[in-house]
C-alpha positions in Angstrom: 195.0 8.4 107.7 191.5 9.7 106.9 189.2 7.5 104.8 187.4 10.6 103.5 187.8 11.1 99.8 187.6 14.6 98.5 185.6 15.1 95.2 187.9 15.7 92.3 186.9 16.5 88.8 187.4 13.8 86.2 190.4 14.3 83.9 188.4 15.2 80.8 188.1 18.1 78.5 184.6 18.7 77.2 183.6 20.4 73.9 180.2 21.8 73.0 178.7 23.5 69.9 176.7 26.7 70.4 173.2 26.2 69.0 171.5 29.3 70.3 173.3 32.7 70.4 170.1 34.8 70.6 168.7 36.8 73.4 171.9 38.3 74.8 170.9 40.2 78.0 171.1 44.0 77.6 173.4 44.4 80.6 175.7 41.5 79.6 179.4 42.5 79.6 181.8 40.0 78.2 182.4 37.4 75.4 179.3 35.9 73.8 179.2 32.5 71.9 178.6 32.4 68.2 176.1 29.8 66.9 177.7 26.9 65.1 181.1 27.3 66.7 182.7 24.6 69.0 184.1 25.7 72.3 186.0 24.0 75.1 183.6 24.0 78.1 183.2 22.9 81.6 179.7 21.9 83.0 179.2 23.0 86.6 176.1 23.0 88.8 174.7 26.3 89.9 175.0 26.4 93.7 171.7 28.2 94.2 169.4 26.5 91.7 171.2 23.1 91.3 170.8 23.4 87.5 173.8 22.5 85.3 175.4 25.5 83.5 178.0 25.8 80.7 181.2 27.7 81.3 183.1 28.4 78.2 186.9 28.2 78.9 188.8 31.3 78.0 185.7 33.6 77.9 185.7 36.8 79.8 182.5 37.8 81.5 182.2 40.8 83.8 178.4 40.9 84.4 176.2 39.0 85.0 177.9 35.8 86.0 179.7 34.2 83.0 177.8 31.0 82.7 175.3 29.9 80.0 172.2 27.8 80.1 172.4 24.3 78.8 169.9 24.9 76.0 172.4 27.2 74.3 174.9 24.3 73.7 175.0 20.7 72.6 177.8 18.3 73.6 180.2 17.4 70.8 183.1 15.5 72.4 184.7 14.5 75.7 188.5 13.9 75.6 190.1 12.0 78.4 193.4 13.5 79.6 196.2 11.3 80.9 
């Protein structure tokens, strides 16, 4: 049996409040967050830049890539799932 452990995401659901909904790119196609609203999110690292980005669960985004910068959101809660 291999001793290598594969990375698995923690069993948590994160929530964040949108604090900045300005400056939507002109070529953006998809759902855009509204300031003051709380969304279920997942924080992932951008493979190219290494910077963390916010992915709003349930949002549709066609172009450009459907991730948002961290300065647009503030963490609200983290719920552990069992």
